[in-house]
SERO-4910 file (N, C-alpha, C, O; in steps of 0.05 Angstrom, whole numbers):
BEGIN
 pado doro    nc1    nc2    nc3   cac1   cac2   cac3    cc1    cc2    cc3    oc1    oc2    oc3
  Met    A      7    -19      0     -4      3      4     23     24     -3     46     22      4
  Thr    A     10     44    -19     26     68    -11     21     83      8      0     87     20
  Ile    A     44     94     12     48    112     36     31    136     38     37    151     19
  Gln    A      7    150     56     -6    175     52      4    194     68     22    192     84
  Val    A    -10    213     63     -6    238     76    -14    234    103    -35    223    108
  Gly    A      6    244    124     -6    237    151     14    211    169      8    206    193
  Gln    A     34    196    156     38    171    161     67    183    163     75    201    148
  Thr    A     80    172    181    112    170    181    127    152    161    120    128    157
  Leu    A    147    164    147    163    151    132    172    129    145    178    130    169
  Pro    A    174    103    128    189     78    145    221     84    150    235     98    136
  Asp    A    230     72    171    257     77    182    270     51    168    262     29    175
  Leu    A    289     54    150    301     29    140    336     36    134    342     59    127
  Glu    A    360     16    135    381     24    126    388     29     94    382     13     77
  Val    A    400     52     91    401     53     60    430     65     55    442     73     75
  Ala    A    439     67     37    467     80     34    457    104     24    435    105     11
  Val    A    475    127     29    480    150     29    499    167     18    522    164     26
  Ile    A    495    185     -2    517    199    -18    519    228    -10    499    242    -12
  Glu    A    538    238     -4    536    265      6    557    281     14    569    279     35
  Asp    A    561    299     -7    591    321     -9    610    302    -16    630    298     -1
  Gly    A    607    291    -32    634    267    -47    651    255    -26    675    250    -28
  Ala    A    634    249     -3    643    231     17    639    203     10    622    194     -5
  Pro    A    660    188     25    652    156     22    623    149     22    609    163     35
  Val    A    613    129      9    584    121     18    583    106     50    600     94     63
  Arg    A    561    113     53    562    109     83    526     96     87    507    108     77
  Arg    A    524     69    106    495     67    113    484     77    127    499     80    146
  Val    A    462     89    132    446    102    155    412     96    155    398     92    135
  Pro    A    405     97    181    376     99    177    357    119    166    361    142    173
  Thr    A    341    115    152    325    132    136    323    154    166    334    176    167
  Ala    A    311    147    182    296    170    200    319    183    208    310    200    224
  Ser    A    343    186    207    361    197    210    368    225    189    379    246    195
  Leu    A    357    219    164    362    231    141    337    247    139    339    270    132
  Leu    A    312    234    144    290    244    138    273    246    160    250    254    154
  Gly    A    276    241    188    268    245    206    260    266    220    239    268    232
  Gln    A    280    288    217    280    312    230    278    337    211    293    340    191
  Gly    A    257    355    220    260    382    204    242    374    176    230    353    171
  Arg    A    244    400    159    227    396    135    247    385    115    270    393    110
  Met    A    234    364    103    255    350     84    234    350     53    210    350     54
  Val    A    247    350     32    240    334      9    252    314     -2    275    315     -8
  Leu    A    232    290     -7    248    271    -21    238    264    -43    217    251    -44
  Phe    A    254    271    -69    247    259    -92    260    233   -105    284    227   -102
  Ala    A    237    214   -121    259    190   -131    245    189   -152    222    195   -157
  Val    A    271    177   -173    274    172   -196    279    146   -206    295    131   -195
  Pro    A    264    140   -230    262    106   -238    295     99   -242    298     75   -238
  Gly    A    317    113   -248    338    109   -247    363    128   -250    358    149   -262
  Ala    A    388    122   -241    406    144   -248    418    136   -272    421    111   -275
  Phe    A    428    157   -293    441    163   -314    419    149   -335    428    133   -351
  Thr    A    384    156   -336    366    148   -346    362    175   -352    366    192   -335
  Pro    A    350    184   -382    349    202   -395    331    230   -376    340    251   -367
  Thr    A    308    221   -375    291    244   -364    307    249   -326    309    270   -314
  Cys    A    313    228   -320    328    231   -298    355    244   -298    364    254   -276
  Ser    A    364    245   -310    397    252   -316    395    287   -332    413    303   -329
  Asp    A    373    290   -345    373    304   -366    356    330   -347    363    353   -352
  His    A    338    324   -327    319    337   -323    308    339   -293    299    359   -283
  His    A    309    316   -283    299    314   -254    317    320   -235    312    337   -218
  Leu    A    343    303   -237    358    308   -215    372    339   -221    382    350   -201
  Pro    A    371    354   -248    391    372   -249    373    393   -243    385    412   -232
  Gly    A    344    396   -245    320    416   -231    327    421   -202    324    443   -192
  Tyr    A    336    400   -189    344    399   -157    366    415   -151    367    433   -135
  Val    A    381    407   -167    407    421   -170    404    449   -169    410    465   -151
  Gln    A    391    453   -197    392    478   -200    379    499   -176    389    521   -171
  His    A    359    488   -166    339    508   -143    346    499   -122    328    502   -106
  Phe    A    371    484   -109    378    472    -87    378    496    -64    370    491    -41
  Glu    A    390    525    -72    386    537    -56    364    555    -49    361    569    -29
  Ala    A    348    551    -69    316    561    -64    305    543    -44    293    554    -25
  Phe    A    306    515    -43    298    499    -19    310    508      8    295    514     27
  Arg    A    346    507      8    352    524     29    336    547     36    329    549     59
  Glu    A    330    567     18    323    588     34    295    584     47    287    599     65
  Leu    A    282    566     38    253    561     53    266    541     80    249    533     96
  Gly    A    286    536     84    291    515    104    281    491    101    268    482    120
  Val    A    283    474     79    277    451     69    303    439     53    313    448     33
  Gly    A    310    413     69    322    400     57    316    383     34    293    381     27
  Val    A    337    368     19    330    358     -9    343    328     -2    364    327     11
  Val    A    333    307    -11    347    285    -12    328    274    -42    303    276    -46
  Gly    A    349    261    -60    344    246    -83    346    220    -75    362    211    -59
  Met    A    327    206    -87    332    170    -87    330    151   -114    319    158   -135
  Ala    A    337    135   -111    333    110   -134    351     85   -128    374     80   -119
  Val    A    330     72   -137    337     37   -141    362     36   -158    361     23   -179
  Asn    A    382     47   -150    402     32   -160    431     29   -137    431     41   -115
  Asp    A    447     16   -143    472     13   -124    482     36   -112    470     57   -118
  Ala    A    503     38    -94    509     62    -84    538     69    -95    552     87    -85
  Tyr    A    544     57   -112    575     67   -129    561     76   -158    574     92   -170
  Val    A    540     69   -168    527     90   -193    519    112   -180    528    134   -188
  Met    A    496    110   -155    490    135   -150    514    161   -138    509    185   -137
  Gln    A    539    146   -130    566    164   -124    570    175   -153    568    199   -159
  Ala    A    577    157   -170    586    165   -196    567    185   -203    576    208   -207
  Trp    A    534    180   -206    515    194   -219    518    228   -211    517    248   -225
  Ala    A    524    225   -182    528    250   -160    547    264   -170    542    288   -173
  Ser    A    567    258   -177    596    269   -186    593    277   -219    610    292   -230
  Val    A    579    270   -229    574    274   -262    552    301   -262    559    322   -272
  Gln    A    525    296   -247    512    314   -242    524    344   -224    513    365   -228
  Gln    A    545    342   -208    555    364   -197    533    364   -179    518    384   -183
  Val    A    525    347   -159    506    350   -136    521    377   -116    543    368   -107
  Pro    A    518    400   -109    519    406    -91    525    397    -61    510    382    -49
  Pro    A    547    407    -48    547    399    -17    520    405     -8    510    427    -14
  Gly    A    506    384      8    481    390     24    455    369     16    438    360     31
  Leu    A    458    366    -10    442    352    -33    444    326    -28    467    318    -34
  Lys    A    427    306    -18    445    281     -8    426    269    -29    407    282    -38
  Leu    A    435    234    -38    428    219    -57    429    188    -40    449    174    -35
  Leu    A    402    182    -33    399    151    -29    402    131    -48    388    130    -68
  Ala    A    420    116    -43    417     86    -61    405     64    -45    413     55    -24
  Asp    A    379     56    -63    366     45    -51    368     19    -65    349     15    -79
  Gly    A    387     -1    -63    400    -14    -83    376    -38    -84    367    -44   -106
  Asn    A    369    -48    -66    349    -71    -64    322    -65    -64    305    -82    -66
  Gly    A    319    -39    -62    291    -34    -62    271    -31    -47    247    -25    -52
  Ser    A    283    -35    -22    275    -41     15    256    -13     21    233    -12     31
  Phe    A    268      2     15    257     26     26    231     40      8    210     51     17
  Thr    A    240     34    -22    220     43    -39    190     24    -39    169     32    -47
  Arg    A    196     -2    -26    181    -17    -24    160    -18     -3    136    -22     -5
  Ala    A    177    -10     23    164      3     45    144     31     37    123     34     49
  Leu    A    151     44     21    135     67     20    113     64     -5     98     81    -13
  Gly    A    116     38    -16     95     21    -32     92     43    -60     71     50    -70
  Leu    A    122     52    -68    115     70    -91    145     49   -113    167     59   -120
  Glu    A    138     25   -118    152     14   -130    136      6   -157    112      7   -155
  Phe    A    150     -2   -185    143     -7   -207    160    -28   -215    184    -30   -210
  Asp    A    146    -44   -227    156    -71   -237    168    -60   -265    149    -54   -281
  Gly    A    192    -55   -275    205    -52   -301    220    -73   -309    244    -69   -312
  Thr    A    210   -100   -314    223   -121   -326    217   -119   -351    236   -114   -365
  Ala    A    199   -120   -360    195   -110   -386    212    -94   -405    211    -97   -429
  Tyr    A    228    -76   -392    249    -60   -402    271    -64   -399    289    -51   -410
  Gly    A    276    -90   -375    302    -93   -366    315    -83   -342    339    -86   -335
  Leu    A    290    -68   -327    299    -53   -305    295    -64   -280    304    -54   -260
  Gly    A    282    -82   -278    272   -100   -252    249    -76   -241    235    -59   -253
  Leu    A    254    -85   -210    242    -62   -191    256    -35   -200    277    -32   -212
  Arg    A    239    -16   -193    247      9   -189    228     22   -177    207     11   -169
  Ala    A    233     49   -173    218     67   -160    204     85   -180    213     95   -201
  Arg    A    179     89   -168    165    103   -189    168    139   -181    171    149   -158
  Arg    A    165    150   -201    171    180   -197    156    199   -184    133    207   -188
  Phe    A    176    205   -163    152    213   -139    169    241   -124    193    244   -128
  Ala    A    152    260   -106    168    275   -100    148    276    -70    124    277    -74
  Leu    A    156    276    -46    141    283    -16    159    304     -3    183    306     -1
  Tyr    A    137    318      6    149    337     31    139    323     56    117    314     59
  Ala    A    164    323     77    158    312    101    168    332    116    187    347    108
  Glu    A    153    336    148    159    344    171    163    326    196    144    315    208
  Asp    A    187    324    201    194    308    227    189    282    218    181    264    233
  Gly    A    193    278    194    192    249    186    159    238    181    152    214    180
  Val    A    143    259    178    111    256    178    115    268    150    132    284    144
  Val    A     88    250    128     90    259    100     68    287    100     45    284    109
  Arg    A     75    304     94     54    326     91     42    332     64     21    345     62
  Arg    A     56    323     42     48    327     19     62    308     -5     86    312     -9
  Leu    A     48    288    -20     58    276    -38     46    277    -70     23    278    -77
  Tyr    A     68    275    -84     57    275   -111     71    256   -127     96    255   -130
  Val    A     51    237   -140     67    213   -141     58    218   -179     36    226   -187
  Glu    A     83    210   -199     76    214   -226     66    199   -239     76    176   -237
  Ala    A     42    202   -259     31    182   -273     53    170   -295     71    184   -304
  Pro    A     49    143   -303     68    134   -325     78    149   -348     61    156   -366
  Gly    A    107    156   -352    110    167   -372    104    198   -366    107    215   -384
  Glu    A     98    205   -342     98    237   -344    116    251   -327    117    237   -307
  Phe    A    130    270   -323    146    284   -311    135    318   -308    143    337   -321
  Arg    A    117    318   -289    107    348   -278    104    349   -253    113    370   -244
  Val    A     96    335   -239     86    341   -205    112    336   -188    113    347   -165
  Ser    A    132    322   -196    153    314   -183    180    332   -186    201    328   -174
  Thr    A    174    349   -203    192    371   -211    206    388   -187    192    391   -167
  Ala    A    235    401   -188    239    418   -164    221    445   -172    216    462   -154
  Glu    A    213    449   -197    197    472   -200    166    471   -182    156    487   -167
  Ala    A    160    448   -191    127    446   -180    132    434   -149    113    430   -134
  Met    A    153    429   -143    153    425   -107    158    458    -96    141    469    -82
  Leu    A    179    469   -104    176    499    -93    147    512   -101    138    528    -85
  Gln    A    137    509   -116    108    521   -118     89    513    -98     71    527    -90
  Ala    A     94    487    -89     75    475    -79     78    487    -42     62    490    -24
  Leu    A    103    489    -44    119    493    -17    110    523    -13    103    528     10
  Arg    A    109    544    -31    106    566    -32     74    573    -26     68    596    -21
  Ala    A     51    550    -27     34    557    -35     17    552     -5     31    549     16
  Pro    A     -9    551     -3    -21    546     22    -24    517     15    -27    511     -9
  Glu    A    -25    497     36    -33    466     35    -58    464     23    -77    473     36
  Thr    A    -63    456      3    -93    444    -10    -86    416    -19    -91    396     -5
  Ser    A    -74    415    -41    -68    384    -62    -43    369    -43    -22    379    -35
  Thr    A    -49    350    -41    -27    325    -24    -27    306    -41     -9    291    -35
  Thr    A    -41    296    -66    -30    277    -82    -27    285   -110    -39    305   -115
  Gly    A    -17    276   -127    -12    286   -153    -17    260   -180    -14    266   -203
***
C-alpha cells in the first residue's frame, strides 16, 4: 500500500552519498526524520529524463529549497557506486543527499515501486516527490506513468510556497 499523507516515513537502512564523501549506510529516520525535507525519487540514475531534467532541476534550485529551510534528498533503486558516480557527473552540490536503495527495500516500504522487468529494469521507484516534516508525510506527488510534471523541483517549490491544499498528484 502506498504511503499516505499523515503517515510516518518507514525507517530502513540505506546507503547515502553526500558531499563527495565515501558511501555510508544510515537509517532513513536520521536523514528524513527531523526538520522539513523533500524526498524525490527517479526510476534510475543515468536514464534520460532523470539525468537531463529531474536531478538537474533539484541541483539548479537547491539554494531556493535551503532558503525555505527545506532539505533535499534524491533517491533511486540503484547501487551506491552508481549513485556516487551520478552525483559526481551531475555536480550535486554539498548538502543535497542521494540515497541508493539498491535492493528497493525503502521503495517497497513506501509502496512506490513499479516493475520495469519488461524494459530490462527490474524493480524501480516510481517517479515521485514528497514533503515531510519531522518524518511525517505532509504532501505527496506521484507521477502518472510516462509523466514528468508534479515531482519536478519547480513544482515542489511552488507547492511549498502555496497554502496546503493538494496532497497527491
